[in-house]
RODO-2510 file (C-alpha; in nm, 4 decimals, decimal comma):
residues 448
     n   res          X          Y          Z
     1     m     0,4162    -3,8046     7,3950
     2     v     0,2137    -3,4979     7,2885
     3     d    -0,0648    -3,4011     7,4690
     4     i    -0,4002    -3,3788     7,2971
     5     e    -0,4862    -3,0955     7,4280
     6     t    -0,1816    -2,9353     7,2249
     7     l    -0,3751    -3,0055     6,8733
     8     i    -0,7547    -3,0469     7,0246
     9     p    -0,8835    -2,7480     7,2265
    10     g    -1,0678    -2,9427     7,5186
    11     g    -0,8996    -3,2577     7,4379
    12     r    -1,2084    -3,4080     7,1723
    13     l    -1,1143    -3,5255     6,8479
    14     d    -1,4263    -3,5119     6,6676
    15     g    -1,4412    -3,7850     6,4129
    16     s    -1,3653    -3,5774     6,0641
    17     v    -1,0908    -3,4550     6,1903
    18     l    -0,9245    -3,8069     6,2560
    19     v    -1,0013    -3,8870     5,9382
    20     d    -0,8489    -3,6008     5,8107
    21     i    -0,5068    -3,6264     6,0123
    22     l    -0,4824    -3,9777     5,9066
    23     s    -0,5419    -3,9165     5,5484
    24     d    -0,2431    -3,6518     5,5777
    25     h    -0,0180    -3,8816     5,6934
    26     k    -0,0905    -4,1550     5,4541
    27     g    -0,0268    -3,9261     5,2409
    28     a     0,3007    -3,7938     5,2983
    29     l     0,3731    -4,1688     5,3874
    30     d     0,3421    -4,2903     5,0480
    31     n     0,4688    -3,9922     4,8682
    32     m     0,7933    -4,0220     5,0415
    33     f     0,8012    -4,4101     4,9761
    34     v     0,7575    -4,3042     4,6291
    35     l     1,0076    -4,0414     4,6245
    36     f     1,2981    -4,2381     4,7840
    37     s     1,2254    -4,5596     4,5654
    38     g     1,2493    -4,2961     4,2887
    39     y     1,6126    -4,1532     4,4090
    40     l     1,7179    -4,5604     4,4331
    41     v     1,6005    -4,5563     4,0647
    42     f     1,8047    -4,2387     3,9942
    43     l     2,1343    -4,4311     4,1185
    44     m     2,0866    -4,6615     3,8517
    45     q     2,1831    -4,4214     3,6350
    46     c     2,5483    -4,4178     3,8471
    47     g     2,5074    -4,8022     3,7964
    48     f     2,4735    -4,7812     3,4274
    49     a     2,7708    -4,5502     3,3699
    50     m     2,9941    -4,7908     3,5606
    51     l     2,9062    -5,0831     3,3737
    52     t     2,9015    -4,8930     3,0472
    53     a     3,2476    -4,7460     3,1404
    54     g     3,3994    -5,0270     3,2359
    55     s     3,2565    -5,2641     2,9165
    56     v     3,4578    -5,0191     2,6699
    57     r     3,7972    -4,9568     2,5611
    58     t     3,9693    -4,6622     2,7837
    59     k     3,9767    -4,4644     2,4962
    60     n     3,6323    -4,4222     2,4842
    61     t     3,5780    -4,3698     2,8911
    62     k     3,4959    -4,0487     2,8796
    63     n     3,2645    -4,0078     2,5705
    64     v     3,0529    -4,3382     2,7539
    65     l     3,0047    -4,1573     3,0496
    66     l     2,9257    -3,8246     2,8893
    67     k     2,6399    -3,9614     2,6994
    68     n     2,5065    -4,1701     3,0733
    69     l     2,5109    -3,8066     3,2538
    70     l     2,3232    -3,6940     2,9601
    71     d     2,0934    -3,9238     2,9655
    72     a     1,9625    -3,7856     3,2759
    73     c     1,9898    -3,4403     3,1877
    74     v     1,8295    -3,4633     2,8402
    75     g     1,5623    -3,6918     3,0046
    76     a     1,4901    -3,4685     3,2401
    77     l     1,4038    -3,1871     2,9959
    78     a     1,2705    -3,3619     2,7433
    79     y     1,0441    -3,5525     2,9634
    80     y     0,9409    -3,2374     3,1231
    81     l     0,8418    -3,0933     2,8021
    82     f     0,6935    -3,3368     2,6573
    83     g     0,6999    -3,6925     2,7829
    84     w     0,4832    -3,6947     3,0964
    85     a     0,1794    -3,4824     2,8854
    86     f     0,2497    -3,7908     2,6777
    87     a     0,2272    -4,0334     2,9347
    88     y     0,0150    -3,9129     3,1876
    89     g    -0,1551    -3,6233     3,0142
    90     p    -0,5352    -3,5518     3,1991
    91     g    -0,6925    -3,4844     2,8075
    92     g    -0,5496    -3,8128     2,6662
    93     n    -0,7664    -4,0929     2,4704
    94     a    -0,6570    -4,4624     2,4562
    95     f    -0,3678    -4,4183     2,2607
    96     i    -0,1815    -4,1118     2,4209
    97     g    -0,2077    -3,8831     2,6722
    98     i    -0,2735    -3,4765     2,6530
    99     g    -0,2226    -3,2013     2,8942
   100     n     0,0415    -3,0511     3,1423
   101     f     0,2931    -3,0120     2,8750
   102     a     0,6006    -2,8415     3,1026
   103     l     0,4240    -2,9376     3,4118
   104     s     0,1324    -2,6498     3,3497
   105     s    -0,1802    -2,6537     3,4099
   106     y    -0,4852    -2,7903     3,2329
   107     k    -0,8084    -2,6590     3,1797
   108     g    -0,7801    -2,4326     3,4802
   109     e    -0,6325    -2,7297     3,6946
   110     p    -0,3145    -2,7052     3,8231
   111     f    -0,0480    -2,9691     3,8079
   112     t     0,0408    -3,0798     4,1262
   113     d     0,2113    -3,4486     4,1027
   114     f     0,5347    -3,3702     4,1399
   115     t     0,6308    -3,6804     4,2943
   116     g     0,4706    -3,8456     3,9937
   117     f     0,6555    -3,7049     3,7679
   118     f     0,9972    -3,6840     3,9091
   119     f     0,9191    -4,1358     3,9758
   120     q     0,8160    -4,1457     3,6393
   121     w     1,1101    -3,9480     3,4819
   122     a     1,3944    -4,1838     3,6562
   123     f     1,1806    -4,4788     3,4591
   124     a     1,2200    -4,2522     3,1431
   125     a     1,6298    -4,2064     3,1676
   126     t     1,6583    -4,5651     3,2467
   127     a     1,5062    -4,6675     2,9210
   128     a     1,7173    -4,4314     2,7536
   129     t     2,0426    -4,5170     2,9183
   130     i     1,9885    -4,8653     2,8154
   131     v     2,0827    -4,7767     2,4633
   132     s     2,4128    -4,6383     2,5325
   133     g     2,5670    -4,9697     2,5650
   134     s     2,4558    -5,0960     2,2504
   135     v     2,6122    -4,8247     2,0178
   136     a     2,9152    -4,7466     2,2190
   137     e     3,2229    -4,6419     2,0683
   138     r     3,1357    -4,5538     1,7537
   139     t     2,8501    -4,3757     1,7575
   140     s     2,8564    -3,9670     1,6808
   141     f     2,8044    -3,7524     2,0416
   142     y     2,4814    -3,5535     1,8433
   143     a     2,3239    -3,8469     1,7257
   144     y     2,3159    -4,0204     2,0472
   145     i     2,2051    -3,6709     2,1762
   146     g     1,9266    -3,6822     1,9796
   147     y     1,8065    -4,0190     2,0094
   148     a     1,8111    -3,9641     2,3712
   149     f     1,5633    -3,6709     2,3520
   150     f     1,3060    -3,8414     2,1346
   151     l     1,3237    -4,1683     2,3287
   152     t     1,2271    -3,9785     2,6535
   153     s     0,9637    -3,7040     2,4892
   154     f     0,7818    -3,9490     2,2987
   155     v     0,8467    -4,2792     2,2206
   156     y     0,8810    -4,4222     2,6029
   157     p     0,6033    -4,1966     2,6899
   158     v     0,3687    -4,3369     2,4731
   159     v     0,4347    -4,7022     2,5755
   160     s     0,3737    -4,6100     2,9319
   161     h     0,0701    -4,4332     2,8604
   162     w    -0,0473    -4,7360     2,6876
   163     v     0,0160    -5,0022     2,9919
   164     w     0,0198    -4,7648     3,2600
   165     g    -0,2067    -4,4538     3,1709
   166     g    -0,4686    -4,6355     3,1557
   167     g    -0,3670    -4,6837     2,7487
   168     f    -0,5789    -4,9299     2,5209
   169     l    -0,2821    -5,2205     2,6434
   170     s    -0,4361    -5,2059     2,9625
   171     t    -0,7653    -5,3549     2,8322
   172     i    -0,6862    -5,5543     2,5370
   173     i    -0,7802    -5,9128     2,5757
   174     g    -0,8388    -5,8232     3,0032
   175     g    -0,5447    -5,5988     3,0122
   176     m    -0,1712    -5,6566     2,9911
   177     v     0,0017    -5,6180     3,3257
   178     d     0,3098    -5,5126     3,3717
   179     f     0,3681    -5,4364     3,7212
   180     a     0,7453    -5,2283     3,7102
   181     g     0,8671    -5,2393     3,3127
   182     c     0,9850    -5,5774     3,1818
   183     s     0,8149    -5,4442     2,8718
   184     v     0,7307    -5,0609     2,9549
   185     v     1,1335    -4,9948     3,0101
   186     h     1,3531    -5,3094     2,9136
   187     m     1,1775    -5,4008     2,6270
   188     v     1,1571    -5,0392     2,4803
   189     g     1,5389    -4,9667     2,5852
   190     g     1,6738    -5,3215     2,4518
   191     i     1,4824    -5,3024     2,1234
   192     a     1,5651    -4,9408     2,0657
   193     g     1,9334    -5,0605     2,1314
   194     l     1,9146    -5,3537     1,8860
   195     a     1,7736    -5,0662     1,6064
   196     g     2,0743    -4,8522     1,6993
   197     a     2,3760    -5,1641     1,6617
   198     a     2,1999    -5,2896     1,3440
   199     i     2,2339    -4,9659     1,1823
   200     v     2,5307    -4,8019     1,3006
   201     g     2,7608    -5,1308     1,2335
   202     p     2,9875    -5,3229     1,4454
   203     r     3,2945    -5,1840     1,5835
   204     m     3,5640    -5,1710     1,3854
   205     g     3,7666    -5,4909     1,3857
   206     r     3,4923    -5,6576     1,5746
   207     f     3,4553    -5,9043     1,3296
   208     g     3,6895    -6,0902     1,1231
   209     d     3,6900    -6,1668     0,7628
   210     d     3,5310    -6,4946     0,8282
   211     g     3,2660    -6,3770     1,0119
   212     k     3,3913    -6,4955     1,3809
   213     p     3,3889    -6,2494     1,6171
   214     n     3,7319    -6,0863     1,7653
   215     p     3,7366    -6,0307     2,1106
   216     m     3,7109    -5,6651     2,2185
   217     p     3,7584    -5,6868     2,6243
   218     g     3,6111    -5,3846     2,8456
   219     h     3,8895    -5,2070     3,0620
   220     s     3,7792    -5,2613     3,3778
   221     a     3,5967    -5,5475     3,5609
   222     t     3,5957    -5,3644     3,8375
   223     l     3,3423    -5,0734     3,7165
   224     c     3,1694    -5,3467     3,5537
   225     t     3,1077    -5,5221     3,8932
   226     l     3,0649    -5,1854     4,0985
   227     g     2,8174    -5,0920     3,8350
   228     t     2,6256    -5,4315     3,8537
   229     f     2,6030    -5,3815     4,2165
   230     l     2,4458    -5,0097     4,2150
   231     l     2,2343    -5,1606     3,9353
   232     w     2,1026    -5,4218     4,1774
   233     f     2,0382    -5,1793     4,4365
   234     g     1,8455    -4,9449     4,2462
   235     w     1,6463    -5,2376     4,1783
   236     y     1,5100    -5,2265     4,5168
   237     g     1,3327    -4,8946     4,4242
   238     f     1,2279    -4,9890     4,0521
   239     n     1,0809    -5,2925     4,1689
   240     p     0,9045    -5,2518     4,5039
   241     g     0,8713    -4,8413     4,4526
   242     s     0,6517    -4,9628     4,1608
   243     a     0,3699    -4,9992     4,4189
   244     l     0,3156    -4,6653     4,4427
   245     g     0,3254    -4,6602     4,8136
   246     v     0,2808    -4,8458     5,1686
   247     t    -0,0097    -4,8263     5,3068
   248     g    -0,3800    -4,9517     5,2605
   249     g    -0,1905    -5,2694     5,2010
   250     a     0,0286    -5,2051     4,9358
   251     f     0,3339    -5,3012     5,1974
   252     n     0,1880    -5,6653     5,0992
   253     q     0,3202    -5,6047     4,7555
   254     v     0,6173    -5,3965     4,8662
   255     q     0,7837    -5,6990     5,0554
   256     r     0,6843    -5,9159     4,8096
   257     c     0,8841    -5,7258     4,5078
   258     a     1,1887    -5,7232     4,7469
   259     v     1,2169    -6,0728     4,8045
   260     t     1,1368    -6,1881     4,4429
   261     t     1,3597    -5,9475     4,3279
   262     t     1,6411    -6,0585     4,5369
   263     i     1,5731    -6,4424     4,4389
   264     a     1,5319    -6,3895     4,0732
   265     g     1,8591    -6,1849     4,0177
   266     a     2,0440    -6,4525     4,2603
   267     t     1,9380    -6,7015     4,0388
   268     g     2,0247    -6,5402     3,7138
   269     g     2,3596    -6,5248     3,8174
   270     i     2,4138    -6,8876     3,9324
   271     v     2,2431    -7,0327     3,6355
   272     t     2,4527    -6,7907     3,4385
   273     l     2,8264    -6,9463     3,6146
   274     i     2,6753    -7,2698     3,5750
   275     i     2,6396    -7,2575     3,1750
   276     k     2,9275    -7,0467     3,0830
   277     k     3,1365    -7,3281     3,3082
   278     a     3,0309    -7,5667     3,0722
   279     l     2,9969    -7,3995     2,7498
   280     d     3,3808    -7,2012     2,7991
   281     h     3,5828    -7,3669     3,1174
   282     t     3,5858    -7,0682     3,2528
   283     f     3,4110    -6,8930     3,5802
   284     d     3,2900    -6,5969     3,3565
   285     l     3,2595    -6,2900     3,5846
   286     l     3,1214    -6,0457     3,3504
   287     a     2,8756    -6,2783     3,2230
   288     v     2,7363    -6,3651     3,5526
   289     l     2,6955    -5,9943     3,6426
   290     n     2,5160    -5,9910     3,3039
   291     g     2,3304    -6,3016     3,4103
   292     v     2,1935    -6,1019     3,7304
   293     l     2,0937    -5,8203     3,5646
   294     a     1,8974    -6,0682     3,3054
   295     g     1,7253    -6,2642     3,6107
   296     l     1,6422    -5,9089     3,7761
   297     v     1,4757    -5,7823     3,4896
   298     a     1,3005    -6,1344     3,4164
   299     i     1,0901    -6,0544     3,7135
   300     t     1,0427    -5,7045     3,7054
   301     a     0,6924    -5,7538     3,5499
   302     s     0,5563    -6,0095     3,7988
   303     c     0,7662    -5,9522     4,1281
   304     a     0,4305    -5,8337     4,2970
   305     f     0,2514    -6,1102     4,2016
   306     v     0,4611    -6,4199     4,2163
   307     d     0,5463    -6,6849     4,4684
   308     a     0,9015    -6,7333     4,5701
   309     w     0,9571    -7,0556     4,3857
   310     a     0,8367    -6,9267     4,0522
   311     a     1,0900    -6,6137     4,0738
   312     v     1,3860    -6,8837     4,0693
   313     i     1,2268    -7,0465     3,7434
   314     i     1,1573    -6,7217     3,6293
   315     g     1,5577    -6,5859     3,7313
   316     a     1,6532    -6,9055     3,5853
   317     v     1,4746    -6,8797     3,2425
   318     g     1,6169    -6,5268     3,2067
   319     a     1,9321    -6,6298     3,2221
   320     v     1,9076    -6,8410     2,9827
   321     v     1,7170    -6,6278     2,7075
   322     y     2,0007    -6,3594     2,7758
   323     i     2,3032    -6,6388     2,6888
   324     l     2,0742    -6,7715     2,4008
   325     a     1,9759    -6,3904     2,2559
   326     a     2,3953    -6,2933     2,2922
   327     m     2,5184    -6,5760     2,0581
   328     l     2,2408    -6,5082     1,8436
   329     l     2,3637    -6,1517     1,7803
   330     l     2,7292    -6,2987     1,7268
   331     k     2,5835    -6,5187     1,4611
   332     l     2,4155    -6,2206     1,3176
   333     k     2,7232    -5,9941     1,3263
   334     i     2,5443    -5,7213     1,5109
   335     d     2,8088    -5,5830     1,7920
   336     d     2,6085    -5,4675     2,1491
   337     p     2,9054    -5,4096     2,3284
   338     l     2,7425    -5,4534     2,6656
   339     e     2,4617    -5,7157     2,5413
   340     a     2,1985    -5,4574     2,6021
   341     f     1,9376    -5,6216     2,3721
   342     p     1,9992    -5,9786     2,5416
   343     i     1,9659    -5,8878     2,8959
   344     h     1,6810    -5,6242     2,8399
   345     g     1,5106    -5,6652     2,5387
   346     a     1,4794    -6,0334     2,5132
   347     t     1,4480    -6,0987     2,8602
   348     g     1,1929    -5,8202     2,9066
   349     f     1,0393    -6,0112     2,6878
   350     w     0,9928    -6,3332     2,8756
   351     g     0,9907    -6,1167     3,1616
   352     c     0,6382    -6,0412     3,0699
   353     i     0,5799    -6,3927     2,9157
   354     a     0,6386    -6,5472     3,2986
   355     g     0,3900    -6,3066     3,3998
   356     g     0,1025    -6,4442     3,2451
   357     i     0,2048    -6,7951     3,3427
   358     f     0,3174    -6,7767     3,6891
   359     n     0,1006    -6,4859     3,8512
   360     r    -0,0858    -6,5861     4,1549
   361     h    -0,1718    -6,2902     4,3820
   362     g    -0,3964    -6,0294     4,2647
   363     s    -0,3027    -6,0529     3,9060
   364     e    -0,3657    -6,4283     3,8004
   365     g    -0,1556    -6,6155     3,5170
   366     l    -0,1539    -6,9648     3,3602
   367     v    -0,0916    -7,1100     3,6917
   368     a    -0,3956    -6,9980     3,8809
   369     g    -0,6300    -7,1195     3,5979
   370     n    -0,6254    -6,8053     3,4144
   371     g    -0,4992    -6,8143     3,0234
   372     q    -0,5862    -6,4194     2,9525
   373     l    -0,3506    -6,2602     3,0885
   374     l    -0,0507    -6,4717     2,8788
   375     l    -0,2165    -6,3957     2,6008
   376     a    -0,2644    -6,0006     2,6542
   377     n     0,0885    -5,9665     2,7523
   378     f     0,1961    -6,1948     2,4396
   379     v    -0,0175    -5,9494     2,2458
   380     g     0,1406    -5,6599     2,4250
   381     c     0,4918    -5,7030     2,4069
   382     l     0,4498    -5,7819     1,9982
   383     i     0,2427    -5,4141     1,9956
   384     i     0,5360    -5,2436     2,2021
   385     t     0,8354    -5,3909     1,9947
   386     a     0,6597    -5,2941     1,6251
   387     w     0,6147    -4,9633     1,8142
   388     v     0,9621    -4,8801     1,8917
   389     l     1,1159    -5,0091     1,5389
   390     a     0,8476    -4,8518     1,3327
   391     l     1,0155    -4,5072     1,5464
   392     i     1,3425    -4,5871     1,5656
   393     v     1,4352    -4,7440     1,2806
   394     p     1,3600    -4,4921     1,0327
   395     f     1,4975    -4,2189     1,3009
   396     f     1,8189    -4,3902     1,2820
   397     m     1,8788    -4,4591     0,9383
   398     a     1,7833    -4,0816     0,8711
   399     m     2,1073    -3,9877     1,0589
   400     k     2,2906    -4,2131     0,8912
   401     i     2,1716    -4,1427     0,5689
   402     a     2,2299    -3,7745     0,6531
   403     g     2,6111    -3,8610     0,7671
   404     i     2,5972    -3,7759     1,1230
   405     l     2,5212    -4,1219     1,3064
   406     r     2,8765    -4,2530     1,3198
   407     v     3,2087    -4,1151     1,4115
   408     s     3,4987    -4,1662     1,1316
   409     p     3,6966    -4,4038     1,1056
   410     e     4,0050    -4,2103     1,2194
   411     v     3,7995    -4,0932     1,5398
   412     e     3,6920    -4,4214     1,6193
   413     a     4,0732    -4,5688     1,5496
   414     d     4,1888    -4,2847     1,8249
   415     g     3,8856    -4,3252     2,0687
   416     n     3,6856    -4,0148     2,1326
   417     d     3,7981    -3,9317     2,4266
   418     v     4,1396    -3,7650     2,2321
   419     s     3,9205    -3,6676     1,9520
   420     k     3,5825    -3,5426     2,1055
   421     h     3,6771    -3,5089     2,4803
   422     g     3,9746    -3,3146     2,5343
   423     g     4,2148    -3,5615     2,6204
   424     p     4,2142    -3,9250     2,7536
   425     a     4,0159    -4,0493     3,0812
   426     y     4,3362    -4,1863     3,2694
   427     p     4,6196    -3,9437     3,1794
   428     v     4,8391    -4,1468     3,3277
   429     d     4,8070    -4,3201     3,0011
   430     a     4,9288    -4,0924     2,8085
   431     i     5,2260    -3,9993     3,0373
   432     t     5,3308    -4,4029     3,0050
   433     k     5,2992    -4,3975     2,6426
   434     a     5,4978    -4,0804     2,6496
   435     e     5,8126    -4,2366     2,9027
   436     q     5,7847    -4,5287     2,6783
   437     e     5,8302    -4,3410     2,3707
   438     a     6,1370    -4,1297     2,5612
   439     a     6,2543    -4,4564     2,6798
   440     d     6,2828    -4,5880     2,2930
   441     e     6,4440    -4,3041     2,1838
   442     i     6,6794    -4,3347     2,4297
   443     a     6,7694    -4,7110     2,3340
   444     a     6,8117    -4,6017     1,9811
   445     v     7,0528    -4,3459     2,0557
   446     q     7,2527    -4,5962     2,2568
   447     d     7,2410    -4,8660     1,9708
   448     v     7,4158    -4,6411     1,7199
***
């Protein structure tokens, strides 16, 4: 036990000194909590990388892994140079933030919120990574890097300013409420992915002449499962971490977030299992993995404000929304290899609506007698959808017209790894192929 005299001469603790000590400890505790939550959100990049790699064919494994890695790298520089300023710059207005570009001083005031920057960068990188699955296996490497910079430097930061940075969506019709990013992160990434998938077009052979989809399974269910568990784990930084502290009563939100997040994700998985069994007569592992993610996305907007029973409903409906959206994309012949739009875009929209319905604690929704939040969230989601499409569609179209959006048919057929990245991700495949060719030559000679 520390002797008070070693801290305060004479052993007397002045009231103002005590306040300063407690304030310093409170700030340190909250900062450590937010930093640790940011670490968990960053780990989601690994989850996305494993999920995406497992969901594509072996010939494109290196390509999607490198794209996921560069989401974090490019996103860090883009958010550092421009993103933070547009999202939370102190000199902005209701539309956009201004100031602290490259974390510089603003009007003589030095930048000090490094914890906030780190946490928000992790969110920005997550929004960008969602798109990698939608356009996988056929998108130009250069086009994807350009997209990642554009989204993390401008498209996403402006939306986060509207909702979290004091922008107009935080006051519209009483104020849109999205606690951890159903609209700000998941809808932005999911809608951008939908636009990219539609404009770049489906993979060669994905749809037959009759319009029916041909199966193109990923090469590793093991990687997909690992990626999903990593994402689920990271969600405990994503949702509870959005309380931005644990002191001053914030811990009540943190513990509620952890429980509602768990329940919604688990429910999403179970409901997907049941529906897919009824539809396809199989226990579909990959669909259940996506169902878990859909449940996690669905609860993200309201995790701090709903009861546990509501999390069950939100996760269950999220699974249904995911399945219906995935079926719709196939009907429209839009190839989304990781079903990123159904999971993040469509289910993210539902998550915001669910908050407007079920919120009861701190932010009241329809069940608490307040219909205003439901309307605000609905209108906010429409505005965000329009914003993303208005910027991303011209961006992808310009690259398509310039001929730099999609790889050549030859590269797509051979695979990006061999064509662009120095060889296959699994060299044993090449060895096995060479051995088979040698065996075929020996058999041909023996036949002669």
